[in-house]
C-alpha positions as CSV (number, residue, x, y, z in Angstrom):
1,X,0.0,0.0,0.0
2,X,1.0,3.6,-0.6
3,X,2.0,5.8,2.4
4,X,-1.3,7.7,1.9
5,X,-3.4,4.7,2.8
6,X,-0.7,2.9,4.9
7,X,-0.8,3.6,8.6
8,X,-4.6,3.2,9.0
9,X,-4.7,4.0,12.7
10,X,-2.0,6.7,13.0
11,X,-2.9,10.4,13.5
12,X,0.7,11.7,13.9
13,X,1.7,10.9,10.3
14,X,-1.3,12.9,9.1
15,X,-0.1,15.9,11.1
16,X,3.2,15.7,9.3
17,X,1.6,15.6,5.8
18,X,1.3,18.6,3.7
19,X,-2.3,19.6,2.6
20,X,-1.6,18.1,-0.8
21,X,-0.3,14.8,0.6
22,X,-3.3,14.5,2.9
23,X,-5.7,15.3,0.1
24,X,-4.0,12.8,-2.2
25,X,-4.2,10.1,0.6
26,X,-7.9,10.9,1.1
27,X,-8.5,10.5,-2.6
28,X,-6.8,7.1,-2.6
29,X,-9.0,6.0,0.2
30,X,-12.1,7.1,-1.5
31,X,-11.1,5.3,-4.7
32,X,-10.4,2.1,-2.7
33,X,-13.7,2.2,-0.9
34,X,-15.6,3.0,-4.1
35,X,-14.0,0.1,-5.9
36,X,-15.5,-2.2,-3.3
37,X,-12.8,-4.7,-3.4
38,X,-11.5,-4.1,0.2
39,X,-12.6,-6.5,3.0
40,X,-15.1,-5.1,5.5
41,X,-12.7,-4.7,8.4
42,X,-10.2,-2.8,6.2
43,X,-13.0,-0.7,4.8
44,X,-13.9,0.4,8.2
45,X,-10.3,1.3,9.1
46,X,-9.9,3.1,5.8
47,X,-13.1,5.1,6.4
48,X,-11.9,6.1,9.9
49,X,-8.5,7.2,8.5
50,X,-10.3,9.0,5.7
51,X,-12.3,10.9,8.2
52,X,-9.1,11.9,10.1
53,X,-7.6,13.1,6.7
54,X,-10.8,15.0,5.9
55,X,-10.7,16.8,9.2
56,X,-7.0,17.6,8.9
57,X,-7.6,19.0,5.4
58,X,-10.6,21.1,6.6
59,X,-8.6,22.5,9.5
60,X,-5.8,23.5,7.1
61,X,-8.3,25.2,4.8
62,X,-9.9,27.0,7.7
63,X,-6.5,28.1,9.0
64,X,-5.6,29.4,5.5
65,X,-8.9,31.3,5.2
66,X,-8.3,32.9,8.5
67,X,-5.0,34.3,7.2
68,X,-6.4,35.6,4.0
69,X,-6.5,39.4,3.9
70,X,-8.4,41.5,1.5
71,X,-7.4,44.8,0.1
72,X,-9.2,47.8,1.5
73,X,-9.7,50.7,-0.9
74,X,-10.2,54.4,-0.2
75,X,-12.8,56.6,-1.7
76,X,-10.5,57.1,-4.8
77,X,-10.3,53.3,-5.3
78,X,-6.7,53.1,-4.3
79,X,-5.4,50.4,-2.0
80,X,-5.2,51.8,1.5
81,X,-4.4,48.8,3.6
82,X,-5.7,45.3,4.4
83,X,-8.1,43.8,6.9
84,X,-8.8,40.2,7.9
85,X,-10.8,38.3,5.4
86,X,-13.7,37.6,7.8
87,X,-14.0,41.2,9.1
88,X,-16.9,43.2,7.8
89,X,-16.3,46.4,5.8
């Protein structure tokens, strides 16, 4: 098995993955489960790992969104600074 699917019960290896690695591992798990050729016990373990990978990806996306800043323009339309993405104008 690929390292993406590999350690079915480990959370620490997920924390060390980049977003792209975690997403790729999640895609591999989905493909394996959709193919339906995995024994039931392994399917359950893969599903659980997939949920951990999904949660890790979602957290990274949420963290990235929190860092996004949008440009604030003045009355002349010129950039005058930035403010957090989720702050209202």
